[in-house]
C-alpha positions in Angstrom: 179.3 100.1 121.3 177.3 103.3 120.9 174.3 101.7 119.1 172.8 104.3 116.8 169.2 104.0 118.0 167.6 104.7 121.4 164.9 102.1 121.1 164.9 98.7 119.5 161.6 96.9 118.9 161.7 93.2 118.2 159.2 90.9 116.5 158.9 87.6 118.5 158.2 84.5 116.4 160.9 84.1 113.8 163.0 87.0 115.1 163.8 86.4 118.8 162.5 82.9 119.2 162.0 79.8 117.0 158.4 78.8 117.9 157.5 77.0 114.7 157.5 73.5 116.1 155.1 74.4 119.0 152.8 76.4 116.7 152.8 73.5 114.2 151.8 71.1 116.9 148.9 73.3 118.0 147.7 73.6 114.4 147.9 69.9 113.9 146.0 69.1 117.1 143.3 71.4 115.9 143.2 69.7 112.5 142.9 66.3 114.3 140.0 67.7 116.3 138.1 68.1 113.0 139.4 64.9 111.5 141.5 66.7 109.0 144.9 65.7 107.6 148.1 66.8 109.4 150.4 69.4 107.8 154.2 69.3 107.9 156.0 71.8 110.1 157.9 73.2 107.1 154.6 74.2 105.5 153.2 75.7 108.7 156.4 77.8 109.1 155.3 79.6 105.9 152.0 80.6 107.5 153.3 82.1 110.8 153.4 85.9 111.3 150.0 87.3 110.8 148.4 86.2 114.1 146.6 83.1 115.3 143.3 83.7 113.5 144.9 84.1 110.1 147.1 81.0 110.8 144.1 78.9 111.6 142.1 80.2 108.6 145.1 79.3 106.3 145.5 75.8 107.8 141.9 74.9 107.5 141.6 76.3 104.0 144.7 74.3 103.1 142.9 71.2 104.4 139.9 71.9 102.3 137.6 72.7 105.3 134.8 75.2 105.2 134.4 75.3 109.0 134.0 78.8 110.2 137.1 80.0 112.0 135.0 81.2 115.0 134.1 77.6 115.6 137.8 76.6 115.7 139.5 79.3 117.6 138.6 78.3 121.2 139.9 74.8 120.7 143.0 76.1 118.9 143.9 78.5 121.6 143.7 75.7 124.2 146.2 73.7 122.1 148.3 76.9 121.6 148.6 77.4 125.3 149.4 73.8 126.0 152.2 73.6 123.4 153.6 77.1 124.0 156.7 76.1 126.0 157.5 72.6 124.6 160.3 73.2 122.1 160.6 77.0 121.6 164.2 78.3 121.7 165.8 81.7 121.4 167.8 82.0 118.2 171.6 82.0 118.5 173.0 85.2 119.8 169.7 86.7 121.0 170.4 86.8 124.7 173.9 88.1 124.2 172.6 90.8 121.8 169.9 91.9 124.2 172.3 92.1 127.1 174.8 94.2 125.0 172.0 96.6 123.9 170.7 97.0 127.4 174.2 97.7 128.7 174.5 100.4 126.1 171.4 102.1 127.4 169.1 101.1 124.5 165.4 100.7 125.5 164.1 97.3 124.4 160.5 96.2 123.6 158.7 93.3 122.0 156.2 94.1 119.2 154.5 90.9 118.0 151.2 89.6 116.6 151.2 86.7 119.0 148.3 87.0 121.5 149.3 89.2 124.4 148.7 86.6 127.1 151.3 84.3 125.7 154.1 86.8 125.2 155.5 87.2 128.7 155.1 83.5 129.8 157.2 82.5 126.7 159.9 85.1 127.3 160.0 84.3 131.0 160.3 80.6 130.2 163.3 81.3 128.0 164.9 83.7 130.5 164.9 86.8 128.4 161.7 88.7 129.6 163.7 90.9 131.9 165.4 92.7 129.0 162.2 94.3 127.8 160.6 97.4 129.2 157.3 96.8 127.3 155.6 94.1 125.3 152.7 94.6 122.8 150.9 91.6 121.4 148.5 91.2 118.5 145.5 91.9 120.6 146.9 94.6 122.9 145.7 97.5 120.8 142.9 98.0 118.3 145.3 97.4 115.4 148.3 95.1 114.9 151.2 95.0 112.5 151.3 95.8 109.6 149.6 98.8 111.1 152.0 101.4 112.4 150.0 101.7 115.6 151.9 99.2 117.8 155.2 100.6 116.8 154.1 104.2 117.4 152.5 103.3 120.7 155.8 101.8 122.0 157.8 104.7 120.8 155.5 107.1 122.6 155.6 104.9 125.7 159.3 105.4 125.9 159.3 109.0 124.8 161.5 108.2 121.8 160.8 109.4 118.2 160.1 106.7 115.6 163.2 107.8 113.6 165.3 107.3 116.7 164.0 103.8 117.0 164.6 100.6 115.0 162.2 97.7 114.2 163.8 94.3 114.0 161.7 91.6 112.3 161.6 88.9 109.7 158.6 89.4 107.4 156.6 91.7 105.1 154.3 92.4 108.1 157.2 93.9 110.0 158.5 95.8 107.0 155.1 97.3 106.3 154.6 98.4 109.9 158.0 100.0 110.1 157.4 101.8 106.8 154.0 103.1 108.0 155.6 104.3 111.3 158.5 106.0 109.6 160.8 103.8 111.6 164.1 102.3 110.4 164.0 98.5 109.8 166.4 95.6 110.2 165.4 92.2 108.9 166.7 88.7 109.9 167.2 86.0 107.3 166.5 83.0 109.5 162.9 83.6 110.4 159.5 83.1 108.7 159.6 85.4 105.7 156.7 83.7 103.9 158.2 84.3 100.5 159.0 87.9 101.2 162.0 89.3 99.4 164.0 90.6 102.4 166.7 92.2 100.2 164.3 94.5 98.4 162.5 95.7 101.5 164.6 98.9 102.0 166.0 97.7 105.4 169.1 99.2 106.9 170.5 95.7 107.1 169.5 92.1 106.5 171.3 90.0 109.0 172.0 86.3 109.3 172.5 86.2 113.0 171.2 88.4 115.8 174.7 89.5 117.0 175.2 91.3 113.7 172.6 93.9 114.9 175.4 95.2 117.2 177.4 96.2 114.1 174.6 98.5 112.9 175.9 102.0 112.0 174.0 105.2 111.8 172.7 106.4 108.4 171.5 109.7 107.2 167.8 110.3 107.0 168.0 110.5 103.2 169.7 107.1 102.9 167.3 105.5 105.5 
């Protein structure tokens, strides 16, 4: 195959795994705790991607609540942990793609804003944790995406230059992080873009299915 990059970093929610149903259940359990109305999963899908705290703030603001987010988070994280493994599924082609990249000698890592303690249990439950040489969550480092720090941290960990790496994600958060890190970007169409115009993000490719990542071809630095 001769994949053109030595390191591939993957966002988790909306890129590798469809977790929206479980996240929506955790949000709605928290809303019930505060006697607030439930929100449809389709709406909550549009809020996923900036981390748990922003998600909770958005949900409670949507419900018209003025409760401080610090009062909500402990209960929400209990629900989040309880619902983590209920209905989450890898997107089609994810396992095959990871296997092919690994066989081609590409280093693989997860770069997500999901809290660190939930990343490995989810990937292990889905049978794909073993593909990844490193995992960075939203609270692993002092900054999270859209900061460049998590991407640069992972590149340094593997001893691979940012320009020899590729970030695979689904949102403006991933795009901004890749841009700030000077790292090539691939976006997926099926995730949680939150209204982001994927086609105008300057990505190397916008793919409709993960296996299409294997068709990626090298580009010159000028065109990247």
